[in-house]
C-alpha positions as CSV (number, residue, x, y, z in Angstrom):
1,M,100.1,106.7,134.3
2,A,97.7,108.7,136.4
3,H,99.0,109.1,139.9
4,T,97.1,107.2,142.6
5,G,98.4,109.2,145.5
6,T,101.4,111.0,147.0
7,V,104.3,109.5,149.1
8,I,107.1,110.8,151.3
9,D,109.7,108.2,152.3
10,L,111.5,108.6,155.7
11,F,114.7,106.6,156.2
12,C,114.5,106.1,152.4
13,G,118.0,104.7,151.8
14,A,118.3,104.0,148.0
15,G,114.5,104.0,147.7
16,G,113.3,100.4,147.5
17,L,110.0,101.0,149.3
18,S,109.3,104.2,147.4
19,E,110.1,102.5,144.1
20,G,107.5,99.9,144.9
21,F,104.9,102.6,145.6
22,R,106.0,104.3,142.4
23,Q,105.4,101.1,140.4
24,A,101.9,101.1,141.9
25,G,101.3,104.5,140.4
26,F,102.1,106.8,143.4
27,H,104.0,110.1,143.1
28,V,107.0,110.2,145.3
29,L,107.5,113.8,146.6
30,A,110.5,113.4,148.9
31,G,112.9,111.1,150.7
32,S,115.0,111.6,153.8
33,D,118.0,109.7,155.0
34,I,121.2,110.2,157.0
35,D,123.2,108.2,154.5
36,E,124.2,110.8,151.9
37,T,125.7,108.2,149.5
38,A,122.4,106.3,149.5
39,G,120.8,109.7,149.0
40,K,122.7,110.1,145.7
41,T,121.2,106.8,144.5
42,F,117.8,107.9,145.6
43,A,118.1,111.3,143.9
44,A,119.3,109.8,140.7
45,T,116.5,107.2,140.6
46,H,113.7,109.5,141.9
47,P,114.3,112.7,139.8
48,E,110.7,113.7,140.6
49,A,111.4,113.8,144.3
50,K,113.5,116.0,146.7
51,F,116.2,114.2,148.7
52,I,116.7,115.6,152.2
53,G,120.0,114.5,153.8
54,G,121.1,114.5,157.4
55,P,119.7,113.0,160.6
56,I,115.9,112.7,161.0
57,Q,116.2,115.1,164.1
58,N,117.1,117.9,161.6
59,V,114.1,117.3,159.3
60,D,111.9,120.4,159.7
61,V,108.2,119.6,159.1
62,K,107.3,123.1,157.9
63,E,110.2,123.0,155.5
64,L,109.1,119.5,154.3
65,L,105.6,120.9,153.6
66,R,107.0,123.9,151.8
67,T,109.4,121.7,149.7
68,T,106.6,119.3,148.6
69,G,103.9,122.0,148.2
70,L,101.6,120.2,150.6
71,R,99.5,121.4,153.5
72,K,99.1,119.5,156.7
73,G,96.7,116.6,156.2
74,E,97.2,116.4,152.4
75,L,99.9,113.7,152.1
76,D,98.4,110.4,151.2
77,V,101.1,108.0,152.5
78,L,104.2,108.4,154.7
79,V,106.4,105.3,154.3
80,G,109.7,104.3,155.9
81,G,111.3,102.3,158.7
82,P,113.2,103.8,161.6
83,P,116.3,101.5,161.9
84,C,115.9,99.0,164.7
85,Q,119.4,99.9,166.1
86,G,117.7,103.1,167.3
87,Y,115.6,101.3,169.8
88,S,117.3,101.7,173.2
89,V,115.5,98.5,174.3
90,Y,118.4,96.6,172.7
91,N,120.4,97.6,175.8
92,H,119.0,94.7,177.9
93,Q,121.0,95.6,181.0
94,R,119.0,98.7,181.4
95,G,115.6,97.0,181.0
96,V,112.9,98.0,178.5
97,H,113.1,101.7,177.5
98,D,110.5,103.5,175.5
99,P,111.6,103.4,171.8
100,R,110.0,106.8,171.3
101,A,113.0,108.2,173.1
102,G,114.9,107.3,169.9
103,L,114.2,107.4,166.2
104,F,110.6,106.3,166.6
105,K,109.9,109.5,168.6
106,E,111.2,111.5,165.6
107,Y,109.1,109.5,163.2
108,L,106.0,110.3,165.3
109,R,107.0,114.0,165.4
110,I,106.9,114.1,161.6
111,V,103.6,112.1,161.5
112,A,102.1,114.7,163.8
113,G,103.3,117.5,161.6
114,L,102.2,116.0,158.3
115,M,99.1,114.0,159.4
116,P,99.2,111.8,156.3
117,R,96.1,109.7,155.5
118,W,98.1,106.5,155.7
119,L,101.3,105.3,157.4
120,V,103.4,102.3,156.2
121,M,106.3,101.5,158.5
122,E,108.5,98.4,158.1
123,N,111.2,96.9,160.2
124,V,113.1,93.6,161.0
125,S,110.8,90.7,161.9
126,G,112.8,90.2,165.2
127,L,111.0,93.3,166.6
128,T,108.2,90.9,167.8
129,S,110.5,89.0,170.1
130,I,112.3,92.0,171.7
131,A,111.1,92.6,175.3
132,N,108.0,90.3,174.8
133,G,106.5,92.5,172.1
134,A,106.8,95.7,174.2
135,I,108.1,97.6,171.1
136,I,105.2,96.5,169.0
137,Q,102.9,97.9,171.7
138,E,104.7,101.2,171.9
139,I,104.5,101.6,168.1
140,K,100.7,100.9,168.1
141,E,100.1,103.2,171.1
142,G,102.2,106.0,169.5
143,M,100.2,105.9,166.3
144,D,96.9,105.4,168.1
145,A,97.6,108.6,170.2
146,L,97.7,110.5,166.9
147,G,94.3,109.2,165.8
148,Y,95.5,106.3,163.6
149,S,94.1,102.7,163.6
150,V,97.0,100.4,163.1
151,D,97.7,96.7,162.4
152,W,100.8,94.7,161.6
153,K,101.9,91.5,159.9
154,I,105.1,89.7,159.1
155,L,105.4,89.5,155.3
156,K,107.5,87.0,153.4
157,S,109.1,88.7,150.3
158,E,109.2,85.5,148.2
159,Q,105.4,85.4,148.3
160,Y,105.3,88.6,146.2
161,G,107.7,87.5,143.4
162,V,111.0,88.4,145.1
163,P,113.6,85.7,144.6
164,Q,114.7,85.8,148.2
165,E,113.7,84.5,151.6
166,R,113.2,87.7,153.6
167,R,110.9,88.5,156.5
168,R,109.8,92.0,157.4
169,I,107.3,93.3,159.9
170,V,105.0,95.8,158.2
171,F,102.7,98.2,160.1
172,I,99.8,99.8,158.1
173,A,97.8,102.6,159.7
174,N,95.2,105.1,158.6
175,R,93.1,107.9,160.1
176,I,90.3,107.9,157.5
177,G,88.3,104.9,158.6
178,A,89.5,102.6,155.8
179,P,90.0,98.9,156.5
180,I,93.6,97.7,156.9
181,V,94.4,95.2,154.2
182,F,97.7,93.3,153.8
183,P,98.7,92.0,150.4
184,E,97.6,88.5,149.5
185,P,100.5,86.2,148.4
186,T,100.9,85.9,144.6
187,H,103.6,83.3,144.6
188,G,103.9,79.9,146.3
189,P,102.1,76.5,146.5
190,G,98.9,76.7,144.4
191,L,99.9,80.2,143.1
192,Q,102.6,81.4,140.6
193,P,105.9,79.5,141.2
194,Y,108.5,81.2,143.3
195,V,111.1,83.2,141.4
196,T,114.4,81.4,141.8
197,I,117.9,82.7,141.9
198,W,118.5,81.5,138.3
199,D,115.3,83.1,137.1
200,A,116.7,86.4,138.5
201,I,120.4,86.4,137.4
202,S,120.9,83.9,134.6
203,D,121.1,86.6,131.9
204,L,124.0,88.5,133.6
205,P,127.4,88.1,132.0
206,K,130.1,85.8,133.5
207,L,132.6,87.5,135.7
208,E,136.1,86.4,136.7
209,N,137.1,86.7,140.3
210,G,138.6,90.2,140.8
211,D,137.0,91.6,137.6
212,G,136.7,95.0,139.3
213,R,136.2,96.9,136.1
214,G,132.9,95.2,135.6
215,I,130.8,94.6,132.5
216,D,128.3,97.1,131.3
217,L,126.7,95.1,128.4
218,Y,124.2,92.3,128.9
219,G,125.4,90.0,126.1
220,T,122.2,87.9,126.1
221,P,118.5,88.7,125.8
222,P,116.3,88.3,128.9
223,A,115.3,84.7,129.5
224,N,112.0,85.2,131.3
225,G,109.3,87.7,132.4
226,F,111.2,88.7,135.6
227,Q,114.4,89.6,133.7
228,R,112.3,91.5,131.1
229,E,110.6,93.5,133.8
230,L,113.8,94.4,135.6
231,R,115.7,95.2,132.4
232,R,113.0,97.6,131.1
233,G,114.4,101.0,130.3
234,A,118.0,100.1,131.1
235,N,120.4,100.7,128.2
236,R,123.5,99.6,130.1
237,L,124.4,97.2,132.9
238,A,125.6,98.9,136.1
239,N,127.2,97.6,139.3
240,H,128.2,94.2,137.8
241,S,131.7,93.7,139.0
242,A,133.5,91.1,141.2
243,S,135.7,91.9,144.2
244,K,138.9,90.0,144.4
245,L,138.9,87.1,146.8
246,S,142.0,85.6,148.2
247,A,143.7,82.5,146.7
248,T,142.7,80.6,149.9
249,N,139.0,81.5,149.4
250,L,139.2,80.5,145.8
251,E,140.6,77.2,146.8
252,R,137.8,76.7,149.3
253,M,135.2,77.5,146.7
254,K,136.4,74.7,144.4
255,H,135.3,72.2,146.9
256,I,131.7,73.6,147.4
257,P,129.1,72.2,145.1
258,A,125.7,73.8,144.4
259,G,123.7,73.3,147.6
260,G,126.9,72.9,149.6
261,S,128.5,75.0,152.3
262,W,131.5,75.3,154.6
263,R,131.1,71.6,155.5
264,D,132.3,70.7,152.0
265,I,135.7,72.5,152.5
266,P,138.6,70.2,153.6
267,F,139.3,70.6,157.3
268,D,142.9,72.0,156.7
269,L,141.4,74.7,154.4
270,L,138.8,76.0,156.9
271,P,139.3,79.3,158.6
272,E,140.8,78.8,162.1
273,G,137.6,79.8,163.9
274,M,135.5,77.4,161.9
275,K,137.8,74.4,162.6
276,R,136.3,74.5,166.1
277,A,132.7,74.8,164.9
278,K,130.1,72.1,165.3
279,R,128.8,70.7,162.0
280,S,125.4,72.1,163.0
281,D,126.7,75.6,163.3
282,H,126.9,78.4,160.7
283,T,124.6,76.7,158.3
284,K,124.8,79.3,155.5
285,R,128.5,80.1,155.7
286,Y,130.4,79.6,152.5
287,G,127.1,78.5,150.9
288,R,126.7,78.0,147.2
289,P,123.0,78.0,146.5
290,R,121.4,75.8,143.8
291,K,120.0,77.6,140.8
292,T,116.5,76.5,141.8
293,D,116.8,77.9,145.3
294,L,115.5,81.1,146.7
295,S,118.3,83.4,147.8
296,C,119.0,83.7,151.5
297,T,118.4,87.1,153.0
298,I,120.5,89.7,151.2
299,L,122.5,91.5,154.0
300,T,124.6,94.6,153.9
301,K,127.7,92.5,153.1
302,C,127.4,89.7,150.5
303,D,130.5,88.2,152.1
304,V,131.1,84.5,151.6
305,H,132.0,84.2,155.3
306,W,128.6,85.4,156.3
307,G,126.2,83.4,154.2
308,A,125.2,81.7,150.9
309,Y,126.6,84.4,148.6
310,I,128.7,82.3,146.3
311,H,127.5,82.4,142.7
312,P,125.7,79.1,141.7
313,E,128.2,78.4,138.9
314,Q,131.2,80.8,139.2
315,D,133.9,80.8,141.9
316,R,133.2,84.3,143.2
317,A,130.8,86.2,145.4
318,I,127.6,87.6,143.9
319,S,128.0,91.1,142.4
320,V,126.1,94.2,143.6
321,R,123.8,93.9,140.5
322,E,123.1,90.3,141.3
323,A,122.2,91.2,144.9
324,A,120.0,94.0,143.5
325,R,118.2,91.5,141.2
326,L,117.6,89.2,144.2
327,Q,116.1,92.2,145.9
328,S,113.9,92.9,142.8
329,F,115.5,96.3,142.0
330,P,115.1,97.4,138.4
331,D,118.4,97.6,136.5
332,V,117.9,101.3,135.9
333,F,118.8,101.7,139.6
334,E,122.5,102.5,139.5
335,F,123.9,102.4,143.0
336,H,126.4,105.1,143.9
337,G,129.5,105.1,146.1
338,S,132.1,102.4,146.7
339,R,131.3,98.8,146.1
340,T,131.0,98.3,149.9
341,E,128.5,101.2,150.1
342,Q,126.5,99.8,147.2
343,Y,126.1,96.4,149.0
344,V,124.9,98.3,152.1
345,Q,122.3,100.2,150.1
346,V,121.0,97.0,148.5
347,G,121.0,95.0,151.7
348,N,119.2,97.7,153.7
349,A,116.4,98.2,151.2
350,V,112.9,96.9,151.2
351,P,112.4,94.8,148.0
352,P,110.5,97.0,145.5
353,L,108.2,94.2,144.6
354,M,107.2,93.7,148.2
355,G,106.7,97.5,148.5
356,R,104.5,97.4,145.3
357,A,102.3,94.7,146.8
358,V,101.8,96.8,150.0
359,A,101.0,99.8,147.9
360,L,98.4,97.9,145.8
361,A,96.8,96.6,149.1
362,L,96.4,100.2,150.3
363,L,94.6,101.1,147.0
364,E,92.4,98.1,147.4
365,A,91.5,99.0,151.0
366,N,90.9,102.6,150.1
367,G,88.5,101.6,147.3
368,A,86.7,99.2,149.6
369,S,86.2,101.9,152.3
370,G,84.2,104.2,150.0
371,V,86.4,107.0,151.3
372,R,86.1,109.8,148.8
373,D,88.0,112.8,150.3
374,K,90.2,112.5,147.2
375,A,92.5,110.3,149.3
376,L,94.3,108.0,146.9
377,A,91.8,108.6,144.2
378,V,92.4,105.5,142.0
379,A,92.6,106.6,138.4
């Protein structure tokens, strides 16, 4: 495949966003993250790229240019999302603070040093409601001050073939006069059907509770196009093991049907804190989704206490591999570290299929603009 452009991924984690861009034909040059374990996953799955570990404050732009062989202004796309925890505005007692005092200021420092043609920045959709949208304004002003036109939209991952309800705010900006185009949905009413939980994971072998060794063979062929695509190139099944749940949790699960939740657990078996809960509270806790459902948002812990993370058929929590499938990660992604660290990497990631949709929208916008300064020259 001819490359359609170059990418550097800040706050890359395991590399979900850069994987999406790679699937669209981009060449990933480097990724940076403070999480060294996620960095091992990124490095193993992006052998063509350089991983730079450590805090963003320590990333030297001159060194980044040297490492990637670029000159200022040559990079096509800088992608990534400064973690929202970095925004001091979360400290409501002290009023609204400029988020550029935190990680976003570092992000802009690197933008100023690289001056890429395009920026793609993503974050939690809740950013819109913090301080009446003041953070959104700060981000737009920060990019504008560097000469970028910018727009944002909240994207729904299930509309791009991800088997999961997930909302992310995506900022797209460029300094080359190209239009800003967000990807059109491909899945939903009147389009391709949504990819369901069972579409995503039905080919993965059965696991017993506490099967910590895991299973590294598939056992059955892929049952549909989604499974075929995610299995392409993988000759073994990684990260498919089950953590051991307590006897009490196992007993609770026996009472929860597909589509059920904590409300189906007999009162005397409920955790103490939940005995005082209203029936309208904690709607997803101890949830067992139906096979035909979309997954709830994959978080950094697929803990049955937190949400609907019980397997549709088996009495156990979903495995790291199942969570990765629900995020649309290819099976060739082998997540490094402890099982807890693996769940964190999967939960923090941008679903690759959503990343791919954004990347293709950039290519479309670039073609529509008539910009021919070799930026994103579509092969």
